[in-house]
C-alpha positions as CSV (number, residue, x, y, z in Angstrom):
1,M,186.4,-18.4,-239.9
2,R,185.8,-21.4,-237.8
3,L,187.7,-22.9,-235.3
4,L,185.4,-25.8,-235.1
5,R,183.3,-27.8,-237.2
6,L,179.9,-27.2,-234.6
7,A,178.5,-30.1,-236.7
8,G,180.8,-33.1,-235.9
9,V,180.6,-32.4,-232.2
10,V,176.9,-32.1,-232.2
11,A,176.7,-35.3,-234.4
12,L,178.8,-36.9,-231.6
13,L,177.2,-35.7,-228.8
14,G,174.1,-36.4,-230.5
15,V,175.0,-40.1,-231.0
16,L,176.0,-40.4,-227.1
17,A,173.3,-38.8,-226.1
18,C,171.0,-40.7,-228.6
19,A,169.2,-37.2,-229.2
20,T,166.4,-37.3,-231.9
21,S,167.2,-34.7,-235.2
22,A,164.3,-32.2,-234.1
23,P,165.8,-28.9,-234.0
24,P,166.8,-28.1,-230.1
25,A,165.9,-25.0,-228.6
26,A,168.5,-22.5,-227.8
27,S,168.1,-22.6,-223.8
28,S,166.4,-24.2,-221.4
29,P,166.0,-24.2,-217.4
30,D,169.2,-25.8,-217.0
31,G,171.3,-23.8,-219.1
32,A,172.0,-23.1,-222.5
33,E,172.3,-25.0,-225.6
34,L,176.0,-26.6,-226.6
35,E,175.5,-25.5,-230.1
36,A,174.9,-21.8,-229.5
37,V,177.6,-21.6,-226.6
38,M,179.9,-22.7,-228.9
39,E,178.9,-20.9,-231.7
40,A,179.2,-17.1,-229.6
41,I,183.0,-18.9,-228.9
42,Q,183.6,-19.3,-232.0
43,T,182.6,-15.8,-233.0
44,S,184.0,-14.2,-229.9
45,L,187.5,-15.9,-230.6
46,S,187.5,-14.8,-234.7
47,E,187.2,-11.4,-233.5
48,A,189.6,-11.4,-231.1
49,E,192.1,-13.2,-233.4
50,T,191.6,-9.8,-235.8
51,Q,193.3,-8.0,-233.1
52,Q,197.0,-7.7,-233.9
53,V,199.4,-6.9,-231.2
54,A,203.0,-6.0,-232.5
55,G,206.0,-9.3,-231.1
56,F,202.9,-11.5,-230.2
57,P,202.8,-14.8,-231.4
58,E,200.6,-17.0,-233.5
59,L,197.3,-18.9,-231.7
60,K,198.4,-22.5,-231.9
61,S,195.5,-23.7,-229.7
62,V,192.3,-23.2,-227.6
63,T,191.2,-25.5,-225.3
64,V,187.6,-24.8,-223.8
65,K,186.2,-26.3,-220.4
66,L,182.2,-26.3,-220.1
67,Q,180.1,-27.3,-217.2
68,T,177.6,-28.9,-218.8
69,E,174.6,-31.4,-218.0
70,A,172.3,-33.6,-220.4
71,S,168.7,-33.3,-219.9
72,R,165.5,-34.8,-221.4
73,S,162.9,-32.5,-222.5
74,V,159.3,-33.2,-222.6
75,G,159.1,-34.4,-225.3
76,G,161.6,-37.0,-224.5
77,E,164.5,-35.6,-226.4
78,I,168.0,-35.5,-224.7
79,G,170.0,-32.3,-224.9
80,V,173.3,-31.5,-223.5
81,Y,173.4,-27.8,-222.1
82,V,176.3,-25.3,-220.6
83,F,175.4,-24.1,-217.3
84,S,174.3,-20.2,-217.3
85,V,173.7,-17.7,-215.2
86,G,170.5,-18.6,-213.2
87,S,170.3,-22.1,-214.4
88,R,169.1,-24.5,-212.3
89,Y,171.7,-27.4,-211.8
90,A,172.3,-30.5,-209.7
91,A,176.4,-30.5,-208.8
92,E,176.4,-34.1,-208.6
93,T,175.1,-34.6,-212.4
94,A,177.4,-31.9,-213.8
95,S,179.6,-33.3,-216.2
96,T,183.1,-31.1,-217.8
97,L,183.1,-31.0,-221.9
98,E,186.5,-30.1,-222.5
99,L,187.3,-29.5,-226.5
100,K,191.0,-28.8,-227.7
101,M,190.7,-27.1,-231.1
102,K,193.6,-25.7,-233.3
103,P,193.0,-22.6,-235.6
104,P,192.8,-23.4,-239.6
105,A,196.0,-22.7,-241.7
106,G,196.5,-20.1,-243.7
107,R,194.0,-17.3,-241.8
108,P,193.9,-14.0,-243.4
109,G,195.6,-10.9,-242.5
110,K,194.6,-9.3,-239.1
111,E,193.8,-5.6,-238.9
112,V,195.3,-3.6,-236.6
113,L,192.1,-2.7,-233.6
114,S,192.1,-1.4,-230.1
115,P,190.1,-3.7,-227.5
116,G,187.6,-0.8,-227.3
117,D,186.8,-2.0,-231.0
118,L,185.8,-5.6,-230.3
119,K,182.3,-6.0,-230.0
120,M,182.0,-8.8,-227.7
121,A,182.7,-9.3,-224.1
122,L,185.2,-12.4,-224.3
123,A,187.0,-10.8,-227.4
124,R,187.9,-7.9,-225.6
125,A,189.1,-9.8,-222.7
126,I,191.7,-11.7,-224.5
127,G,192.6,-8.2,-226.4
128,L,193.1,-6.7,-223.1
129,A,195.3,-10.0,-222.0
130,K,197.5,-9.7,-225.1
131,V,198.0,-5.8,-225.1
132,G,198.8,-6.5,-221.3
133,V,201.5,-9.4,-222.0
134,A,203.1,-7.1,-224.9
135,K,203.5,-4.4,-222.5
136,A,205.2,-6.3,-219.9
137,A,207.2,-7.5,-222.1
138,Q,208.5,-4.4,-222.7
139,G,211.1,-4.0,-220.3
140,T,214.6,-3.9,-220.1
141,P,216.2,-5.7,-221.5
142,P,213.0,-6.3,-223.9
143,F,212.1,-10.3,-224.0
144,L,211.2,-12.3,-227.1
145,M,207.5,-13.4,-226.1
146,T,207.9,-17.3,-227.5
147,D,205.1,-19.2,-225.8
148,I,202.1,-17.4,-224.2
149,E,199.1,-19.1,-222.5
150,I,196.0,-17.1,-221.5
151,D,193.4,-18.5,-219.3
152,L,190.2,-16.9,-218.6
153,K,187.0,-17.6,-216.6
154,F,183.8,-16.5,-218.2
155,A,180.0,-17.2,-217.5
156,V,177.5,-18.0,-220.1
157,E,174.0,-15.3,-219.9
158,V,171.0,-16.1,-221.9
159,S,168.7,-13.4,-222.7
160,G,165.9,-12.6,-225.4
161,S,162.6,-14.3,-225.7
162,A,163.1,-18.2,-225.4
163,G,166.7,-17.5,-224.5
164,A,167.4,-16.7,-228.2
165,K,170.7,-14.8,-227.1
166,V,173.9,-16.3,-225.8
167,S,176.8,-14.1,-224.4
168,L,179.8,-14.5,-223.0
169,V,180.7,-12.6,-219.9
170,P,184.4,-12.4,-218.9
171,L,184.8,-12.7,-214.9
172,G,186.2,-10.6,-212.8
173,A,186.8,-9.1,-208.9
174,E,182.5,-8.1,-208.9
175,A,181.1,-11.5,-209.8
176,S,183.3,-13.4,-207.2
177,G,180.7,-15.0,-204.6
178,K,177.1,-14.7,-207.3
179,L,178.4,-17.7,-209.2
180,N,178.6,-21.3,-208.3
181,R,181.4,-22.8,-209.7
182,N,179.5,-25.1,-211.9
183,Q,178.0,-22.0,-213.5
184,V,182.2,-21.0,-214.4
185,H,183.4,-22.0,-217.7
186,S,187.0,-21.4,-218.8
187,I,189.2,-21.2,-222.4
188,T,192.5,-21.4,-222.6
189,L,194.7,-20.0,-225.7
190,V,197.9,-21.0,-226.0
191,F,200.2,-18.4,-228.8
192,G,203.8,-19.5,-229.9
193,R,206.2,-19.5,-232.8
């Protein structure tokens, strides 16, 4: 399941940045490549959507805000990089890329999973938020949830040889003070009936 056609976004950014067709690196000192980050986001969202929470409305939209910078490589190619933990950046050249997406129609049935079963950190954070909201709605009298908005902050971590792996790490109290605001990204999920 794809929530966003990466090819269209990458093609649009390629036209805007006048990039050549050579395959870009997964990371640079400037951060993680946009395509790799979007693939990690899509995988996390797909995994999080497999978790069914009783009484929870369907996902209506997703908005992702990424702090990015266009950078020219040694070969002269221009790439768009998402700021990652430990990347170098210049606050004055940072740009915000905001992507608004809708899930595809006719998604397959969901399984019932616990947040612990979800493999990816961002998917687990989304699952825990869903469970928390569902439990909060079980008061007396119980209220029917109609519209729910979950806004999560996360950082991008690049690891492996040549930055081969991109991970999305939800932010908590332990991260405060360790990251610059340009290294903090957000994802907003809107659920409704």
